N, C-alpha and C positions, 0 to 999 in steps of 0.2 A: 367721295363729296368734298374732300377739304383740299384737293390738288389744287384746284383752279385756284380758291380764294388765298390758298400758301403762294402759287405764282404770283398772284395779283399784289400780295404784299410786299413780295422780294423786290418786284419791278418797280413798285410805287417808292420804295424806299430805297430802292438801291442797295437792298443787303446780301449779303454772299451765305449759301446754306450748305450745310453737309448734313449727309443720311447714315442712321445707322443698318445693319443686315436687313433688318424687316421692313424697311423703309425704300427700299431699292427700288426703283422704278415710278417713285413718287414725280421726282425732278427727270427730267428727262435726260439722255445721255449728249452732254455736248452742251448742255444751255450755259448760257453765261454766267449764271449765279451758283450752279451746281459745282461745286467744290470737289465733291467725291466722297468716297466711304472714310468715317470716320471711327478711332479706337485702335484695336490692337493691332490689326493689319488694314488701317485705312492709311490715305497717301499723308504724306507730310505736310502738305499744303493744310489740308483741311486740320489735322492736329494741331498744326501752329496755328492756325488762323483763329479756334478756339482758346489755347493758353492765352493772345494776345489779345482778343475781344474785351469792349468794354462793358457790353450785353449781350447776354446770349437768351435767345428764345428758345426753348426747347417746347417742341409740339409734340404730342404723344408719344414719349421716350421716357423709359423709365431709369437711365442711367445706369445701364447694367455694367458685371464687371467686366466687360468687352467694351466697353467706351471709355466709362471712367474709371481707370484701371488703378488711379489712385485719388478716392474720392477728395479727400482733404486739398490735394493740388488741382485737383478738375478747374478748368477755365476759374482760377484764382485770382485775376484782375478784373473778373466781369460781375455785373449784377445778372441774376439768373431769373427768367420768367417762366414759369411751368406750367404747359395748359394738358390738361389730360381730363378724362370723363370717370375714371375712379380714383376718388379723394384719397386714396390709401395710399397710391404712387407717389402722392406729392409730398417731396422733401423728404422722400424715404431712404434715397440713398447717397442724396447729393445735398449740401443745405443750399436751400433756395430765397431769395429774397421777395418774390412774391408768386402768389397760385393763382390759376383760374381752374373753374372746375366746370366742364361740359364737354360736349362734343366738339372735336377741332373745326369741324365746317362752320358753325355757329359762330363759333368765338373767333376766329378769323373774320369772319363775314363784319360782327360787331364791331371789332376793333378798325377796320378798313377805313371807314369814314374819317376816324379822330387821327389817324397818321398822315403825317404831311409828308408831300413829294419832296425827295431827295437825292442827291447825288453826291455818294464819297468816293471820290475820283482818287484822295491821297490811298485810302484804305484798299483799293482795287488796284491800285499800280503797286502796293505791297503784296499784295496776294498775287499777283500774276510773276512776281520777283521769285516768290517761295514757290510757284509751279514749276521754272526752272530748276529748281533743285529736288524735283519729285522724282522718284525711283521709276528706270524706264529699264525693262526687262529687252534684253537683245535677241534679235531675231536669229533664226537658225535654217539653212535651205537642207541640212543633212540631219538634224536631231526635230524631234516633235519637241515645239515648245509651250506651254498652257496657254500662254497669250494669245500665241498663235493658232492654237487648235480653234480657240474662243471666238475670235475675229472673225474665223473663216465660218465657224456655225452662224453666226450674227449675219456675216454676208449672203448665207444661202440661204435661212431660216427667217430672214426677215423681221422686221420690226413687231408683227403682230405674233408671232409666237409665242408659245408660256413654256419657258425654260422652268426645270424642276431640278432641285441638287438632294444628293444624301448630305454625309457629314466628314469634313476633313480636309485637306487642301483644296480639294479640287471645288469644295462650298467656296474656300476663299477667294480661290483663283477667277469663278462664277462671279462673286460678289464685285471684285475689282475689275474685270474687264467687260463683262457682258453689255453689250448696247442697249440697256432697258429705256424703253421709247413710252410705257404705259405701267400704270398703277397695276396691280395683280395680274404683273405678266411674269413675277418671280416668284416661285413658292420654296420654302426652304424652312429646315426646322431649325428654330433659334433659339430658347434657352431650353437646355437641359437635351442638347443637340443629340439626335437618335441614328446611329449608323442603319442603314435599310429602310429609312422614312421615303426615299426616293420613288420608287418604282410604284407603291401604293398610290403616293400623292400622284405621280402620272397618268397611272390608270385611272385614277378619280378625275383629274383633269380631262383627260379624254373623252370618258363617259358624258361629263358635264358639258362639255363645248360642241361634242359631235365628231364624228369622224373626219370631215375636212376640216380641223382646226391641225393648229401644227404644234405638237408638244415634243419638246426635246429634253432628256433627263440628261444631265451630266453625273456621274460616279464614278467613285475609285475601286479601284479592286478590293481593297479592304471590306468599305462599304457594301458595293455590289453581292459579295458573297453572303451578306447576313440574309438578303431577303430576294434574290433572283428567281427562287421557285416561283413567284409572282408572274414570269414569264407565261405559266401555261394558262393564266387567264387572258394577259395579254395576246397571245395566241388565239385562244378561243374565242375570243370577241372581235378579232381581227382588228386591234387597234394601232395606228400606224406610228406608236412611239419610237422615236429614234433614240437609241441609250449610246452615248459617247462614254467610254471606259478608260478614266485616264491610270494605266497600271504601271506602276514603279515597280510593283512585286515585294513593295514594305506597307506596313502601315506610316503614311507618310507625315502626318502633322505629331506623331507622338516621336517618331525617329527624327523630326526637325528640332522635338524641345530635346531630345536628349545628345543632339549635337551642340545644338547651342547652349545648353546649362546644365549636362551631365558629364561633360567630357569624354562625349561619345562611348559610353558606358552604354551601349545597346543592350534592350530588353524586351522579349515578346514582340518586337518590332518587325521581325523578318521571319514571316510564320512558314517560307521554304514551297510556296502552294506550286504545282504544275498543272492548273486549271488551262486546259485549250479553249477557250472563249467561244472560238469560232466553232469547233464540234460540239462543244455544248449548245450552243445557241441551233444548231443543226437538228440538236436532238430533242429541242424544245421543238421543233416546227416552225422557225424563223430564219432569217437571213444573218449571218456573222461577217464580219470584216476585220481583218487585220493590218495595221499601220505600223510603219516605222518612220515615216516621214511625211512632210506638209502636202507632197503631191499624189501620196497615196492616200491622204485623209481626204484633200480636196474630189478625186474620184469616187473615196467610198460614200462620203456624205452625199454627192450630186445621186449616186443611185440608191442609197436610202430613201432619199426625197420620192422618188420614183415607187415604190412598193406599199402594195396595198395592206400589209400588217406590220408587224413590230421588227426592229431588226437592231443589233448591239454594234457598235464600233470601237474596237479594242487598240488602245493609242499608247504605244510603249513608250515611256519617259523616265529618264534617268531617276534613279532613287534618291539622286541629292538635290532635285531640284527644290526651293524652299518657296514658302510665301513670304515673299517682303514687300513693303516694308512690314516691321513688328517692333512692338512695343511689348517688354517682359509685363509680365503681370504685376502690379504694384506700382509701375515704372510709370513716365511722364513723357513728354515729346524729347526732354535732353538723352533720354535714354533707348531712342528709336536706334533699329538696326537695319541699314540698307544695304548690306553687301553680305 
């Protein structure tokens, strides 16, 4: 309900905005004022804009440790106004200058008449200059790259699809690259992220929306092993959930941390599994696909869209694919890792 009042405020006052993981979809992909994801795996521009801003209006966000990685340095140049329906969240993690307690929709609608129309051309020019410095992944015709997989999913599944994730690298790639075009179209595990969350959430979404709705689940081989037994439920109810498995054969997010911060001293992140997802899918009574390049994935996803029941698409990606950019825990924009 707060999406439109928020857009009205951004447009009227020419305010750029960024979003947290749980707010993906509130602003449409490609909107003029949408700077992208903020925080540990947010884009350079979003993090830089918060660092340089003189005023930050925080709507319904708690400043988690994945957003305000260093609370003392977060938006240190800015006055911060925090809006939240739960008074216990106000000023809990970051010092703020003004708090407003209430439903975000009502508060924004109440504020709007008192906000003057404005243009901030110099600020927007500065932001566009930062956007030229954002991390841009490289395409490949021979290897499967996460951003290309997700772009293809969006092209084929369309703007009305509901996207669901498990927890791990694939979750962050989804938050970065999915073309969210509506609120409540992205279901993901936020705080205390739970591997195995995705399939149950996807089944719930498909049951709630009906079989004609398009539900796509993105998962990793690590997360999917936690709860893939729920395939029997999806098969029993003939739920046409398309599951895209980013299979790098390791526990990728922890391995990325071990690479970046622990001198490649890998521990318990290579489980040496030999799961054949296509055969396993067939054992559950659903259709499975194995893909090693983009052309194979395009064909597999197009075929999955035609199936009446659930499908799994296994995508083989390199074990050293990283989620970038990245700001280490406790760091700030000056510590951002771009390669």
